[in-house]
C-alpha positions as CSV (number, residue, x, y, z in Angstrom):
1,M,76.2,88.3,118.3
2,S,78.2,90.5,116.0
3,P,78.7,89.4,112.3
4,R,82.3,88.8,112.9
5,T,81.7,86.4,115.8
6,R,79.3,84.3,113.8
7,I,82.3,82.6,111.9
8,Y,82.9,80.6,115.2
9,Q,81.2,77.6,116.5
10,G,81.1,75.7,119.6
11,E,83.1,77.0,122.6
12,L,84.7,79.5,120.4
13,A,81.4,81.2,120.1
14,K,80.7,81.3,123.9
15,P,82.3,83.3,126.6
16,I,84.2,81.4,129.4
17,L,81.7,81.0,132.1
18,L,83.1,81.1,135.7
19,S,81.4,79.3,138.5
20,D,79.2,81.1,141.0
21,Q,81.2,80.8,144.1
22,W,78.7,82.6,146.3
23,A,75.5,80.4,145.4
24,R,75.7,78.6,148.6
25,K,75.9,81.9,150.8
26,R,73.0,83.4,148.8
27,S,70.8,80.3,149.5
28,E,71.6,80.7,153.2
29,F,71.5,84.5,153.6
30,G,69.6,85.7,150.6
31,G,70.6,87.9,147.7
32,K,72.1,90.6,149.9
33,A,74.7,88.3,151.2
34,L,78.4,89.8,151.3
35,R,80.6,88.5,148.5
36,F,84.1,88.3,149.7
37,F,86.7,87.6,147.0
38,G,89.8,86.2,148.5
39,P,92.8,84.3,147.3
40,S,90.9,81.0,147.2
41,H,88.3,82.3,144.9
42,E,90.9,83.9,142.6
43,A,92.7,80.7,142.4
44,R,89.5,78.8,141.3
45,D,88.7,81.3,138.8
46,D,92.2,81.3,137.3
47,N,92.3,77.5,137.2
48,R,89.0,77.4,135.4
49,R,89.7,80.2,133.0
50,E,93.3,78.6,132.0
51,L,91.7,75.3,131.3
52,A,89.1,76.9,129.2
53,E,91.5,79.1,127.2
54,A,93.8,76.0,126.6
55,R,90.7,74.1,125.0
56,R,89.7,77.2,123.0
57,L,93.3,77.7,121.7
58,T,93.4,74.3,120.3
59,Q,90.1,74.7,118.6
60,L,91.3,78.3,117.4
61,F,94.3,76.7,115.7
62,E,92.0,74.0,114.1
63,H,89.5,76.6,112.9
64,H,92.2,78.6,111.2
65,R,93.9,75.5,109.8
66,I,97.2,76.1,111.5
67,A,99.3,73.5,112.9
68,P,100.3,74.3,116.6
69,T,103.6,72.5,116.1
70,H,104.6,75.1,113.0
71,P,107.6,77.2,113.9
72,E,105.6,80.3,113.3
73,A,102.2,79.1,114.4
74,W,101.6,82.0,116.8
75,K,102.5,84.6,114.1
76,L,100.3,82.8,111.6
77,L,97.4,82.7,114.2
78,A,97.9,86.5,114.8
79,M,97.7,87.2,111.2
80,A,94.6,85.1,110.8
81,L,92.8,86.9,113.5
82,A,94.1,90.3,112.3
83,R,92.4,89.6,108.9
84,V,89.2,88.7,110.3
85,H,88.8,91.5,113.0
86,V,91.2,94.4,112.0
87,P,89.8,96.1,108.9
88,G,93.3,97.2,108.0
89,F,94.3,93.6,107.5
90,A,91.5,92.6,105.4
91,V,92.4,91.7,101.8
92,V,90.2,92.8,99.0
93,R,90.4,93.2,95.2
94,A,89.7,96.3,93.4
95,Q,86.6,96.0,91.3
96,G,87.2,99.1,89.0
97,A,84.4,101.0,87.4
98,P,81.4,98.9,86.1
99,V,81.6,98.0,82.5
100,T,78.7,99.7,80.7
101,N,79.4,98.7,77.2
102,S,81.4,95.6,76.3
103,M,83.9,95.5,73.5
104,L,81.4,93.5,71.5
105,V,78.9,96.5,71.7
106,K,81.9,98.9,70.8
107,Y,82.6,96.9,67.8
108,R,79.0,96.8,66.6
109,L,79.1,100.7,67.1
110,Y,82.4,100.7,65.0
111,Q,80.7,98.7,62.2
112,I,77.7,101.2,62.1
113,Y,79.9,104.2,62.1
114,R,82.1,102.9,59.3
115,R,79.2,102.3,57.1
116,E,77.5,105.7,58.0
117,N,80.8,107.5,57.7
118,Y,81.2,106.0,54.2
119,R,77.8,106.9,53.1
120,L,78.0,110.6,54.3
121,S,81.5,111.1,53.0
122,Q,80.1,110.6,49.4
123,R,78.7,114.0,49.7
124,G,82.1,115.5,50.9
125,R,84.4,115.4,53.8
126,I,82.7,114.8,57.2
127,S,84.2,114.8,60.7
128,R,83.8,111.9,63.2
129,N,82.1,114.1,65.7
130,K,79.5,115.0,63.0
131,V,78.7,111.5,62.2
132,C,78.3,110.6,66.0
133,S,75.8,113.7,66.2
134,I,73.9,112.3,63.2
135,L,73.8,108.9,64.8
136,S,72.6,110.2,68.2
137,K,69.5,111.5,66.4
138,D,68.8,108.5,64.0
139,K,66.0,106.3,65.1
140,A,67.3,103.3,63.1
141,F,70.6,103.5,65.0
142,K,68.7,103.5,68.3
143,E,66.8,100.5,67.4
144,A,69.9,98.7,66.2
145,M,71.9,99.9,69.3
146,P,69.6,100.0,72.4
147,E,72.7,100.5,74.5
148,F,72.8,104.0,73.1
149,K,69.4,104.8,73.0
150,D,69.5,107.9,75.2
151,A,73.2,108.6,74.7
152,S,74.5,111.8,73.5
153,A,76.7,112.4,70.6
154,K,79.7,112.8,73.0
155,T,79.0,109.5,74.7
156,I,78.8,107.8,71.4
157,A,82.1,109.5,70.2
158,N,83.9,108.5,73.4
159,N,82.9,104.9,72.9
160,L,83.9,105.0,69.3
161,V,87.3,106.3,70.4
162,V,87.8,103.3,72.6
163,A,86.8,101.0,69.8
164,L,89.1,102.5,67.3
165,K,92.1,102.3,69.8
166,R,91.4,98.8,70.6
167,R,91.3,97.8,66.8
168,R,94.5,99.6,66.2
169,E,96.1,97.9,69.2
170,N,94.9,94.5,68.0
171,I,96.3,95.0,64.5
172,L,99.7,96.3,65.6
173,H,100.2,93.5,68.1
174,R,99.3,90.8,65.5
175,W,101.7,92.5,63.0
176,R,104.6,92.8,65.4
177,V,104.1,89.0,66.2
178,R,104.1,88.1,62.5
179,A,107.0,90.3,61.7
180,T,109.2,88.9,64.6
181,L,108.4,85.3,63.6
182,R,109.4,86.1,60.0
183,Q,112.8,87.5,61.2
184,I,113.4,84.4,63.2
185,A,112.3,82.1,60.3
186,A,114.7,84.1,58.0
187,S,117.6,83.7,60.5
188,P,119.3,80.2,60.2
189,D,120.7,80.5,63.8
190,A,117.4,81.5,65.4
191,D,114.6,79.2,66.7
192,A,111.1,80.4,67.7
193,G,111.2,77.8,70.4
194,D,113.9,79.8,72.2
195,L,111.5,82.6,73.1
196,P,110.2,82.5,76.7
197,P,106.5,81.7,77.2
198,G,104.3,84.7,77.0
199,W,107.0,86.7,75.3
200,F,104.5,88.3,73.0
201,G,102.0,89.0,75.5
202,D,98.2,88.7,75.3
203,T,96.7,90.1,72.0
204,P,94.3,93.2,72.8
205,H,90.8,91.7,72.2
206,W,89.0,92.8,69.1
207,P,85.8,90.9,68.1
208,G,86.4,91.6,64.4
209,A,90.0,90.1,64.4
210,Y,90.9,87.1,62.3
211,T,90.9,83.7,64.1
212,S,91.4,80.2,62.7
213,F,87.6,79.9,62.9
214,K,86.6,82.9,60.9
215,K,87.9,85.4,58.4
216,Y,89.0,88.7,59.4
217,R,86.2,91.5,59.6
218,P,87.4,95.1,59.8
């Protein structure tokens, strides 16, 4: 039984079995008895098949939870069968690339980079790539950030760029929300309640952002 037929049970999982119309002849004349298939044989087979199909159709509608009396019952049944048996009708959701490092990991990387950049910049101006190169060879950094234990300086820099971008997006979004609300508050005819739900959109997540439960951490 193929995987796709395992979803059915009862008669829907079994083929229609036609009766052996030559059993009596074989018992009388042996296995080599001639099998003539005339109109009477065909009529009996058609009748048996139609009765079995009618029962199975009722069960098929029930299996896919479709009311046979629905105006588009046959179309709904065709689509339900197509989704199960035709690969082109299957509905799947894109998973995207696997997340190797969460935003929380990138936030911790940003904190370490910020401290290291401040320490090294006391000796003179230093580039971001140079700081990442130093971190990639630093034993204390690898112990603190096991996610980057075997990472190259370029990998660390790429993750840091994502962290810096997300931090900027978070700050700008919150600033725009506050600026808009201040403008509304300053206008006597405006009301913040007139804004449609979700008008500001979702704030890009940044673990160090200020919330009502904690102070802002850069």
